[in-house]
C-alpha positions as CSV (number, residue, x, y, z in Angstrom):
1,P,86.8,-147.9,57.4
2,P,84.6,-150.6,59.1
3,T,81.6,-148.3,59.2
4,G,81.9,-147.2,55.6
5,A,81.4,-143.7,56.9
6,S,84.4,-142.0,55.4
7,C,87.5,-142.6,53.4
8,A,89.1,-139.4,54.6
9,S,92.5,-137.9,54.1
10,P,93.1,-134.3,55.0
11,P,92.2,-131.9,52.2
12,P,95.0,-129.8,50.8
13,R,95.2,-126.6,52.8
14,R,94.4,-123.6,50.7
15,P,95.8,-120.1,51.5
16,M,92.3,-118.6,52.1
17,A,91.9,-118.9,55.9
18,A,92.1,-115.2,56.7
19,R,89.7,-114.2,53.9
20,L,87.3,-117.2,54.4
21,G,86.0,-116.0,57.8
22,T,85.4,-112.5,56.4
23,W,83.4,-113.7,53.4
24,V,81.4,-116.2,55.4
25,T,80.4,-113.3,57.7
26,V,79.6,-111.0,54.8
27,A,77.5,-113.6,53.0
28,V,75.5,-114.6,56.1
29,L,74.9,-111.0,57.1
30,A,73.6,-110.2,53.5
31,H,71.4,-113.3,53.6
32,L,69.9,-112.3,57.0
33,A,69.4,-108.7,55.9
34,L,67.4,-109.8,52.9
35,A,65.5,-112.5,54.9
36,S,64.4,-109.9,57.5
37,A,63.3,-107.5,54.7
38,F,61.1,-110.3,53.2
39,W,59.9,-111.9,56.4
40,F,56.5,-113.4,55.9
41,V,54.3,-116.5,56.6
42,C,53.0,-118.4,53.6
43,D,49.4,-119.6,53.7
44,D,50.6,-123.2,52.9
45,A,52.6,-123.3,56.1
46,Y,49.3,-123.5,58.0
47,I,48.7,-126.9,56.4
48,S,51.7,-128.5,58.2
49,W,50.8,-126.6,61.4
50,R,47.2,-127.9,61.4
51,Y,48.3,-131.5,60.9
52,G,50.9,-130.9,63.6
53,A,48.3,-129.5,66.0
54,N,46.0,-132.4,65.5
55,L,48.8,-134.9,65.9
56,A,50.0,-133.2,69.1
57,A,46.4,-133.3,70.4
58,G,46.2,-137.1,69.8
59,H,44.0,-137.0,66.7
60,G,46.7,-138.4,64.4
61,L,47.9,-137.2,61.0
62,A,44.5,-135.8,60.0
63,W,43.3,-132.4,58.8
64,N,40.0,-133.0,60.5
65,P,39.9,-134.9,63.8
66,G,38.0,-138.2,63.5
67,E,38.4,-138.8,59.8
68,P,38.4,-142.6,59.3
69,S,40.8,-142.4,56.4
70,P,42.7,-139.1,56.6
71,V,44.0,-137.6,53.4
72,E,47.7,-136.8,53.2
73,G,47.4,-133.2,52.3
74,Y,50.9,-132.2,53.3
75,S,54.2,-132.8,51.6
76,E,56.7,-132.1,54.4
77,F,56.3,-135.0,56.8
78,A,59.3,-134.1,59.1
79,W,58.1,-130.5,59.2
80,V,54.7,-131.7,60.4
81,L,56.4,-133.7,63.2
82,L,58.4,-130.7,64.2
83,A,55.2,-128.6,64.1
84,A,53.5,-131.1,66.4
85,A,56.5,-131.0,68.8
86,V,56.4,-127.2,68.9
87,Q,52.7,-127.0,69.5
88,G,52.8,-129.8,72.0
89,L,55.2,-127.7,74.0
90,G,52.7,-124.8,73.9
91,L,54.8,-122.7,71.5
92,A,53.6,-120.6,68.6
93,P,54.5,-122.3,65.3
94,D,54.3,-119.0,63.4
95,I,57.2,-117.7,65.5
96,V,59.3,-120.8,66.1
97,L,59.3,-122.5,62.8
98,P,60.2,-119.5,60.6
99,L,63.1,-119.0,63.0
100,V,64.2,-122.6,62.5
101,S,64.0,-122.1,58.7
102,L,66.0,-118.8,59.0
103,L,68.7,-120.7,61.0
104,C,68.8,-123.3,58.3
105,G,69.3,-120.6,55.6
106,A,72.1,-119.0,57.5
107,V,73.8,-122.4,58.0
108,L,73.4,-123.2,54.3
109,V,75.0,-119.9,53.2
110,A,77.9,-120.3,55.7
111,R,78.6,-123.9,54.6
112,V,78.5,-123.0,50.9
113,V,81.0,-120.2,51.3
114,R,83.2,-122.4,53.6
115,F,83.1,-125.1,51.0
116,L,84.2,-122.7,48.3
117,G,87.2,-121.5,50.3
118,R,88.3,-124.8,51.7
119,D,87.6,-127.3,48.9
120,L,87.1,-125.5,45.6
121,V,88.9,-122.3,44.9
122,D,92.1,-120.5,46.0
123,Q,91.7,-117.2,44.2
124,P,90.3,-114.4,46.4
125,L,88.3,-113.0,43.6
126,A,86.6,-116.4,43.0
127,L,85.8,-116.7,46.7
128,A,84.3,-113.2,46.8
129,G,82.2,-113.8,43.7
130,G,80.8,-117.1,45.0
131,A,80.1,-115.7,48.5
132,L,78.3,-112.6,47.2
133,F,76.4,-114.8,44.7
134,V,74.9,-117.0,47.3
135,G,74.7,-114.5,50.1
136,A,72.8,-112.0,48.0
137,A,70.4,-114.6,46.4
138,V,67.0,-113.0,47.0
139,P,64.9,-116.2,46.5
140,L,67.1,-118.1,48.9
141,A,66.6,-115.3,51.5
142,V,62.8,-115.1,50.9
143,W,62.3,-118.8,51.5
144,S,64.4,-118.7,54.6
145,T,61.2,-117.5,56.2
146,G,57.7,-118.4,55.0
147,G,57.1,-121.0,57.7
148,M,57.6,-124.0,55.5
149,G,60.2,-126.7,55.4
150,T,61.7,-125.6,52.1
151,Q,65.0,-124.2,53.4
152,P,65.7,-127.1,55.7
153,A,65.3,-129.4,52.7
154,I,67.7,-127.4,50.6
155,L,70.2,-127.5,53.5
156,C,69.9,-131.3,53.6
157,L,70.5,-131.5,49.9
158,W,73.6,-129.4,50.2
159,L,74.9,-131.4,53.2
160,F,74.4,-134.6,51.1
161,F,76.4,-133.2,48.2
162,E,79.1,-131.8,50.4
163,A,79.6,-135.1,52.3
164,L,79.5,-137.4,49.3
165,L,80.8,-135.5,46.3
166,G,82.2,-132.2,47.5
167,S,85.8,-133.4,47.9
168,L,88.2,-135.6,46.0
169,Q,89.9,-136.5,49.3
170,R,87.0,-137.6,51.5
171,H,83.7,-139.3,51.1
172,E,81.5,-139.4,54.2
173,G,78.8,-141.9,53.4
174,V,77.0,-142.0,56.8
175,R,76.9,-138.3,57.1
176,A,75.6,-138.0,53.6
177,G,73.0,-140.7,54.4
178,L,71.8,-138.8,57.5
179,A,71.4,-135.7,55.4
180,G,69.5,-137.8,52.8
181,I,67.1,-139.1,55.5
182,G,66.3,-135.5,56.3
183,L,65.7,-134.7,52.7
184,V,63.5,-137.7,52.1
185,L,61.3,-136.9,55.1
186,L,61.2,-133.1,54.4
187,R,60.1,-133.3,50.8
188,A,57.8,-135.8,49.0
189,D,60.2,-135.7,46.1
190,G,63.4,-135.7,48.3
191,H,64.3,-139.3,47.4
192,L,64.7,-138.2,43.7
193,W,67.6,-135.8,44.7
194,V,69.2,-138.5,46.9
195,F,69.2,-141.0,44.1
196,L,70.3,-138.5,41.5
197,L,73.5,-137.6,43.4
198,G,73.9,-141.1,44.8
199,G,73.7,-142.5,41.3
200,L,76.3,-140.0,40.1
201,A,78.6,-141.1,42.9
202,L,78.2,-144.8,42.0
203,A,78.8,-144.1,38.3
204,I,82.0,-142.2,39.1
205,A,83.1,-144.9,41.5
206,R,82.6,-147.5,38.9
207,L,84.4,-145.5,36.2
208,R,87.3,-144.6,38.5
209,R,87.3,-148.0,40.2
210,D,87.1,-146.1,43.5
211,A,86.0,-148.6,46.2
212,C,86.0,-145.9,48.9
213,L,83.5,-143.7,47.0
214,A,81.4,-146.8,46.1
215,R,81.1,-147.8,49.8
216,A,80.3,-144.2,50.8
217,A,77.6,-144.0,48.0
218,A,76.1,-147.3,49.3
219,W,75.7,-145.8,52.8
220,A,74.5,-142.5,51.4
221,C,71.7,-144.1,49.3
222,G,71.0,-147.0,51.7
223,L,70.1,-145.0,54.8
224,P,67.6,-142.7,52.9
225,L,66.2,-145.7,51.1
226,A,65.3,-147.3,54.4
227,A,63.7,-144.1,55.6
228,F,61.8,-143.8,52.3
229,L,60.4,-147.3,52.6
230,A,59.5,-146.8,56.2
231,H,57.7,-143.6,55.4
232,T,55.9,-145.2,52.5
233,A,54.7,-148.0,54.8
234,L,53.4,-145.4,57.3
235,R,51.7,-143.5,54.4
236,L,50.0,-146.7,53.3
237,G,48.9,-147.6,56.8
238,V,47.6,-144.1,57.8
239,H,46.4,-142.6,54.5
240,G,45.8,-145.7,52.4
241,D,47.9,-144.5,49.5
242,W,51.6,-144.7,48.5
243,L,51.6,-141.1,47.1
244,P,50.7,-137.9,49.0
245,N,47.5,-136.3,47.8
246,T,49.4,-133.2,46.9
247,A,51.2,-135.1,44.1
248,R,48.0,-136.6,42.8
249,A,46.2,-133.3,42.8
250,K,48.9,-131.1,41.3
251,V,51.2,-133.3,39.0
252,E,50.0,-134.2,35.6
253,L,52.3,-134.5,32.5
254,S,50.7,-132.7,29.6
255,A,51.6,-130.1,27.0
256,F,50.1,-127.4,29.2
257,T,52.2,-128.5,32.2
258,L,55.4,-128.5,30.1
259,E,54.6,-125.1,28.6
260,R,54.0,-123.6,32.1
261,G,57.1,-125.3,33.4
262,A,59.3,-124.0,30.6
263,R,57.9,-120.5,31.2
264,Y,58.6,-120.9,34.9
265,A,62.3,-121.8,34.3
266,G,62.6,-119.0,31.7
267,S,61.0,-116.5,34.1
268,L,63.8,-117.1,36.7
269,L,66.5,-116.5,34.2
270,L,64.9,-113.3,33.0
271,A,64.1,-112.0,36.5
272,F,67.6,-112.9,37.7
273,P,69.9,-112.6,34.6
274,G,72.9,-112.9,36.9
275,M,72.1,-116.6,37.2
276,L,72.1,-117.0,33.4
277,L,75.4,-115.0,33.3
278,A,76.9,-117.3,35.9
279,L,75.9,-120.4,33.9
280,L,77.2,-119.0,30.7
281,T,80.5,-118.0,32.4
282,F,80.9,-121.6,33.6
283,A,80.1,-123.1,30.2
284,A,82.6,-120.7,28.5
285,Q,85.5,-122.2,30.5
286,G,84.9,-125.6,29.1
287,R,86.6,-128.8,30.5
288,R,89.1,-126.9,32.6
289,V,86.4,-126.2,35.3
290,L,84.7,-129.6,35.1
291,E,85.6,-131.8,38.0
292,R,83.7,-134.0,40.5
293,P,82.1,-131.2,42.6
294,T,81.3,-129.0,39.7
295,L,79.9,-131.9,37.7
296,A,77.6,-132.7,40.6
297,A,76.6,-129.0,41.0
298,L,75.9,-128.8,37.2
299,L,73.8,-131.9,37.4
300,V,71.7,-130.5,40.3
301,T,71.2,-127.2,38.5
302,L,70.1,-128.8,35.3
303,A,67.9,-131.3,37.2
304,A,66.2,-128.5,39.1
305,L,65.4,-126.6,35.9
306,G,64.2,-129.8,34.2
307,Y,62.1,-131.0,37.1
308,S,60.4,-127.6,37.3
309,V,59.5,-127.9,33.6
310,L,58.1,-131.5,34.1
311,V,55.9,-130.5,37.0
312,G,54.8,-127.2,35.7
313,G,56.6,-124.9,38.2
314,D,54.9,-123.4,41.2
315,F,52.7,-120.3,41.5
316,M,54.5,-119.0,44.7
317,C,56.8,-116.1,44.6
318,F,60.5,-116.1,43.8
319,H,60.6,-119.6,42.1
320,R,60.5,-121.8,45.2
321,F,61.0,-125.0,43.1
322,L,64.3,-123.6,41.8
323,L,66.0,-122.8,45.0
324,P,68.7,-125.5,44.5
325,V,70.2,-123.5,41.6
326,W,71.4,-120.8,44.0
327,P,73.9,-122.7,46.2
328,F,75.0,-125.0,43.4
329,G,75.1,-122.1,40.9
330,A,77.5,-120.4,43.3
331,V,79.8,-123.4,43.0
332,L,79.7,-123.1,39.2
333,F,80.2,-119.4,39.2
334,A,83.1,-119.5,41.7
335,K,84.9,-122.2,39.7
336,A,84.5,-120.2,36.5
337,L,85.9,-117.1,38.2
338,Q,88.8,-119.1,39.5
339,A,89.8,-120.0,36.0
340,L,89.5,-116.4,34.8
341,A,91.5,-115.0,37.8
342,E,94.3,-117.6,37.3
343,D,94.8,-116.3,33.8
344,G,95.4,-112.8,35.2
345,G,95.5,-109.5,33.2
346,L,92.3,-108.6,31.4
347,R,90.6,-111.8,32.3
348,R,91.0,-111.0,36.0
349,T,89.3,-107.6,35.2
350,L,86.6,-109.5,33.3
351,A,86.0,-111.7,36.4
352,A,85.5,-108.7,38.6
353,T,83.1,-107.2,36.1
354,L,81.1,-110.4,35.9
355,I,80.8,-110.5,39.7
356,A,79.4,-106.9,39.7
357,A,77.0,-107.7,36.9
358,A,75.7,-111.0,38.2
359,V,75.3,-110.0,41.8
360,G,74.0,-106.5,40.9
361,T,71.3,-107.8,38.5
362,N,70.3,-110.5,40.9
363,V,69.7,-108.1,43.8
364,L,67.6,-105.6,41.8
365,P,64.3,-107.6,42.1
366,A,64.4,-107.2,45.9
367,F,63.7,-103.5,45.2
368,N,61.2,-104.3,42.4
369,L,63.7,-103.2,39.8
370,H,64.8,-105.4,36.9
371,A,67.6,-105.4,34.3
372,V,65.3,-107.1,31.8
373,P,62.2,-104.9,30.9
374,Q,58.7,-106.2,31.7
375,S,57.8,-106.5,28.0
376,V,60.5,-109.2,27.7
377,R,59.8,-110.9,31.1
378,S,56.1,-111.1,30.3
379,A,56.9,-113.5,27.5
380,C,57.7,-116.1,30.1
381,W,54.7,-115.3,32.3
382,F,53.4,-118.6,33.9
383,R,50.8,-117.6,36.5
384,F,47.8,-118.2,34.1
385,N,45.4,-118.0,37.0
386,A,46.3,-114.4,37.8
387,R,43.6,-112.3,36.1
388,G,42.7,-108.7,36.2
389,P,39.5,-106.8,35.3
390,G,37.8,-108.4,32.3
391,G,39.8,-111.6,32.6
392,A,43.0,-110.0,31.2
393,M,46.3,-111.6,32.3
394,L,47.7,-109.9,35.3
395,F,51.4,-109.6,35.3
396,R,53.2,-109.4,38.7
397,S,56.8,-109.1,39.5
398,E,58.2,-111.6,42.1
399,R,58.2,-108.9,44.7
400,E,54.6,-108.0,43.9
401,Q,53.6,-111.7,44.1
402,W,55.4,-112.0,47.5
403,A,53.5,-108.9,48.8
404,D,50.2,-110.5,47.6
405,M,50.9,-113.8,49.2
406,R,51.9,-112.1,52.5
407,A,48.7,-110.0,52.6
408,R,46.5,-112.9,51.6
409,A,47.9,-115.2,54.3
410,A,47.5,-112.5,57.0
411,E,43.9,-111.8,55.9
412,W,43.0,-115.5,55.8
413,R,44.4,-115.9,59.3
414,R,42.2,-113.1,60.6
415,V,39.2,-114.7,59.0
416,G,40.1,-118.0,60.5
417,E,40.5,-116.5,64.0
418,A,37.1,-114.7,63.6
419,L,35.4,-117.9,62.6
420,A,37.0,-119.9,65.4
421,E,35.3,-117.5,67.9
422,H,31.9,-118.5,66.5
């Protein structure tokens, strides 16, 4: 096409239409129920809101009005702009922005399930397993609130994948590029994800001699690259640095960082063994489940785990840095279930058992219950700054860490409001 936006041919119609709407509804309702149960505002959300308030008041992108060279203490530029718009209209960011994030989470879950039923699987058992896996993903639901731009960024990552690599029949480069712009502006590291998937698309296009995919990949990478360069120029002009201060303050490659990052990744797999079960189920099916969408999903999943190791993870609850593994893990799990269900007989029964085991063990932490005992999970404890009486290491479950973060942010808000009166 002249625009390079799409080389589309209608995807093959799969006999899932009747079930698809049902499973989209079930997954979204499960996600919303978990999100409402874990509704909270994270203290870091106030960073973007304060920068947004100062921007709306005409003080620029500064934490303190009047700073001659303001520090870039935020990592979600587009979220700061949205916070400025919300506060400029006189609306409360602690109400509006968590609702925006919740909407993004619901859209993400709906699109993942829709993708599974339309483009990936045609076995009802596989669709059910994938839908329940992503709909009942507790970390995904927790970070559908929080007041940060985390969930919108994950949605942009998914939309980028879906438009560029989600189908063998269509490659929508411009749509992927627009999603990539959102990702680049929502996360300081968003460009890494864009170029990871864009690079995969270019490699596949070269290997397959697919001119359509190559053109789409060029648009998908070119548009976010332009946004990244423009944002970097703005960053240099306003803050005098090409890196956000959050990266300079927090990221350092060292043995300590790698150890903490490895513990962080291991902690997710021990707290949510259903994720490990899903990955092992996919690996057990071998080459029969490896195609373009699942290759991209596997790359994102491994990259998320590897990136978390390199940067040392994150102290926040429910493994915020590893959120991409949930929608893309659902792709891998559904495809593996598809292979088992196609074989019929005992393997179909095995698929149903795996769904119950994976989804069931993943939901348990929402109730502060765990399939893996604490004595084992504590081997991957990574919050070294959490200390109890006498300096002893203080182990918290992810739900307990969430409760601590929620209470701390609420108390700090009360302190801030009291100080503002004096």
